[in-house]
C-alpha positions as CSV (number, residue, x, y, z in Angstrom):
1,X,-43.0,9.6,-25.0
2,X,-44.0,11.4,-21.6
3,X,-44.2,7.8,-20.0
4,X,-40.6,7.3,-21.2
5,X,-39.3,10.6,-20.0
6,X,-41.0,10.1,-16.5
7,X,-39.4,6.4,-16.6
8,X,-36.1,7.6,-17.3
9,X,-36.3,10.4,-14.7
10,X,-37.3,7.9,-11.9
11,X,-34.4,5.6,-13.0
12,X,-32.0,8.4,-12.7
13,X,-33.3,9.7,-9.3
14,X,-33.2,6.1,-8.1
15,X,-29.7,5.5,-9.2
16,X,-28.3,8.9,-7.5
17,X,-30.3,7.9,-4.2
18,X,-28.4,4.5,-4.3
19,X,-25.0,6.1,-4.9
20,X,-25.6,8.9,-2.1
21,X,-26.6,6.1,0.2
22,X,-23.4,4.3,-0.5
23,X,-21.5,7.3,0.1
24,X,-23.2,8.1,3.4
25,X,-22.7,4.4,4.5
26,X,-18.9,4.2,3.7
27,X,-15.9,6.1,4.3
28,X,-12.4,6.1,3.2
29,X,-9.0,5.2,4.9
30,X,-6.6,7.8,3.1
31,X,-2.8,7.1,2.4
32,X,-0.6,10.0,2.0
33,X,2.6,9.1,0.1
34,X,5.7,11.7,1.1
35,X,9.2,12.0,1.0
36,X,10.0,13.6,4.3
37,X,7.9,16.7,4.4
38,X,7.0,16.8,0.8
39,X,4.5,14.9,-1.1
40,X,6.1,12.2,-3.1
41,X,6.2,12.8,-6.7
42,X,7.2,10.0,-9.1
43,X,10.7,10.7,-10.9
44,X,11.1,14.0,-8.8
45,X,14.5,14.3,-7.1
46,X,14.9,14.1,-3.5
47,X,17.8,14.0,-1.2
48,X,17.8,11.4,1.7
49,X,19.1,11.6,5.2
50,X,22.2,9.8,3.9
51,X,22.8,12.4,1.5
52,X,21.9,10.3,-1.5
53,X,20.3,12.1,-4.3
54,X,17.7,9.8,-5.7
55,X,14.4,9.6,-7.8
56,X,11.4,7.0,-7.2
57,X,10.0,5.7,-10.5
58,X,7.9,2.7,-9.2
59,X,6.2,2.3,-5.8
60,X,3.6,-0.3,-5.2
61,X,3.0,-2.2,-1.9
62,X,0.0,-4.4,-0.6
63,X,-2.0,-3.8,2.5
64,X,-3.9,-6.7,3.7
65,X,-6.2,-7.9,6.6
66,X,-7.4,-4.6,7.8
67,X,-8.9,-4.6,11.4
68,X,-10.3,-1.6,13.2
69,X,-10.7,-1.6,17.0
70,X,-13.4,0.5,18.2
71,X,-13.9,2.5,21.4
72,X,-16.5,0.3,22.7
73,X,-14.2,-2.6,22.7
74,X,-15.6,-4.1,19.4
75,X,-13.9,-4.7,16.2
76,X,-14.3,-5.2,12.4
77,X,-11.9,-7.1,10.2
78,X,-11.7,-8.0,6.6
79,X,-9.6,-10.7,4.9
80,X,-9.1,-8.3,2.0
81,X,-5.8,-7.5,-0.3
82,X,-5.5,-4.0,-1.4
83,X,-2.7,-3.0,-3.7
84,X,-1.3,0.5,-3.5
85,X,0.3,2.0,-6.7
86,X,1.8,5.6,-6.6
87,X,0.8,5.7,-10.4
88,X,-2.9,5.3,-9.3
89,X,-4.4,7.9,-7.0
90,X,-7.6,6.0,-6.6
91,X,-5.5,3.2,-5.0
92,X,-4.5,5.6,-2.1
93,X,-8.2,5.6,-0.9
94,X,-9.5,2.3,0.8
95,X,-13.1,2.3,1.3
96,X,-14.2,1.1,4.6
97,X,-17.5,0.9,6.3
98,X,-19.0,4.0,8.2
99,X,-20.7,2.6,11.4
100,X,-20.4,6.0,13.3
101,X,-18.0,4.3,15.8
102,X,-14.8,6.0,17.0
103,X,-11.7,4.1,15.8
104,X,-8.9,3.4,18.4
105,X,-6.6,1.2,16.7
106,X,-5.9,0.2,12.9
107,X,-4.1,-2.9,12.3
108,X,-2.9,-4.4,8.9
109,X,-0.4,-6.4,7.2
110,X,2.1,-5.1,4.8
111,X,2.2,-7.6,2.0
112,X,0.4,-11.1,1.3
113,X,0.2,-13.9,3.6
114,X,1.1,-17.3,2.8
115,X,-2.4,-18.6,2.1
116,X,-2.7,-16.3,-1.0
117,X,0.9,-17.0,-2.0
118,X,0.5,-20.7,-2.5
119,X,-3.0,-20.3,-4.1
120,X,-1.3,-19.6,-7.3
121,X,-2.3,-16.6,-9.5
122,X,-5.4,-14.9,-8.4
123,X,-7.6,-12.1,-9.8
124,X,-8.2,-8.6,-9.2
125,X,-5.5,-6.7,-7.0
126,X,-3.8,-9.9,-6.8
127,X,-3.7,-10.5,-10.6
128,X,-0.1,-11.2,-11.8
129,X,-0.6,-8.5,-14.4
130,X,-0.1,-5.9,-11.7
131,X,3.5,-6.8,-12.0
132,X,3.5,-8.0,-8.1
133,X,3.7,-11.9,-8.5
134,X,7.0,-13.8,-8.8
135,X,5.9,-17.5,-8.9
136,X,4.0,-20.2,-6.7
137,X,7.6,-20.9,-5.4
138,X,8.1,-17.3,-4.0
139,X,4.8,-15.9,-3.9
140,X,4.0,-12.2,-4.1
141,X,6.2,-9.0,-4.0
142,X,4.9,-7.5,-0.9
143,X,6.5,-4.0,-1.7
144,X,8.1,-2.8,-4.9
145,X,10.3,0.1,-5.2
146,X,12.4,1.2,-8.0
147,X,14.3,4.3,-9.0
148,X,17.6,5.7,-9.9
149,X,20.5,7.3,-7.7
150,X,24.1,8.6,-8.6
151,X,25.2,6.6,-5.7
152,X,24.2,3.3,-7.4
153,X,27.2,2.1,-9.3
154,X,24.8,0.0,-11.6
155,X,23.5,0.1,-15.0
156,X,21.9,3.6,-15.5
157,X,22.2,4.1,-11.6
158,X,19.2,2.0,-11.1
159,X,17.9,0.4,-7.7
160,X,15.5,-2.1,-7.6
161,X,13.8,-3.4,-4.3
162,X,11.3,-6.2,-4.6
163,X,10.6,-7.2,-1.2
164,X,8.7,-10.4,-0.4
165,X,8.8,-14.0,0.8
166,X,6.3,-16.1,2.6
167,X,8.3,-19.2,3.8
168,X,10.2,-19.2,7.0
169,X,12.8,-18.0,8.0
170,X,12.4,-15.3,5.1
171,X,8.8,-14.5,5.9
172,X,8.7,-10.7,4.9
173,X,5.1,-9.6,5.6
174,X,4.9,-7.3,8.6
175,X,2.2,-6.2,10.8
176,X,1.5,-2.5,11.3
177,X,-0.5,-1.1,14.3
178,X,-1.5,2.6,14.3
179,X,-3.6,5.0,16.6
180,X,-5.7,7.2,13.9
181,X,-6.8,10.7,14.3
182,X,-10.2,11.7,13.4
183,X,-9.3,12.2,9.7
184,X,-8.5,8.5,9.0
185,X,-5.3,9.5,7.2
186,X,-2.1,7.4,7.2
187,X,1.4,8.9,6.0
188,X,3.7,6.7,4.0
189,X,7.0,8.2,4.3
190,X,9.6,6.8,1.8
191,X,12.0,9.0,3.1
192,X,12.4,6.5,6.3
193,X,13.2,3.5,4.3
194,X,15.9,5.3,2.4
195,X,17.4,6.7,5.8
196,X,18.2,3.0,6.4
197,X,19.7,2.2,3.0
198,X,23.4,2.6,1.8
199,X,22.5,2.8,-1.9
200,X,26.4,2.4,-2.7
201,X,26.4,-1.1,-0.9
202,X,22.7,-2.0,-1.3
203,X,20.8,-1.3,-4.5
204,X,19.4,-4.5,-5.8
205,X,17.2,-7.1,-3.7
206,X,15.1,-9.0,-6.1
207,X,14.5,-12.6,-4.1
208,X,13.4,-13.6,-0.6
209,X,16.3,-13.8,1.9
210,X,18.1,-11.9,4.6
211,X,18.2,-8.7,2.8
212,X,14.6,-8.9,1.9
213,X,13.9,-9.4,5.6
214,X,15.9,-6.2,6.7
215,X,14.0,-3.9,4.0
216,X,10.7,-5.5,5.3
217,X,11.7,-4.1,8.7
218,X,12.6,-0.8,7.3
219,X,9.2,-0.5,5.2
220,X,7.3,-0.9,8.3
221,X,9.1,2.4,9.7
222,X,7.3,4.3,6.8
223,X,3.7,4.0,8.1
224,X,2.8,6.6,10.7
225,X,0.1,9.0,11.9
226,X,0.8,12.7,11.6
């Protein structure tokens, strides 16, 4: 019995030692979702710069191919795909390696590249069960934003923006370059998107095309360092 208890304690201490070491060796890139100066809450009412009253019920987007440039002119990159979902707080923290170097630039892509899009249904964050995959002809949805606004003369005043496309000339993935502060926090301000959209005229974009390309440009303005 004593041997069993001793063995259990050793395993317990060993496990927590590994966890502590992993926490020490890693850090997180934090994404803060906002609508203007307010934290974004799904299904909460906001007013855009165009004076549209609106509620966002769905917000999902992909961040891929993260690269960190350091003050010593070195860099680290990862060919990875990370799905951010406003309904999942854990998805707002992206684990990155902590090598104690000063990060001068963060680069990433908003969306999924053509390589992954033509690979068919994949797993993990790229699993079609996440509701972010059209089909191999159209690939992945880079950004999905849905909600309601009285400005939308649609059924139940809904707006739906499914922004994607991997084939030229409708290549909707966008490159983002930011210069971080010491806290490694990125603000994603949804108000910037809606400041560029006239919801009375544009309230449904569901396929690749010119409108999706325009919205992809607007999505890029959401990302900033405060």
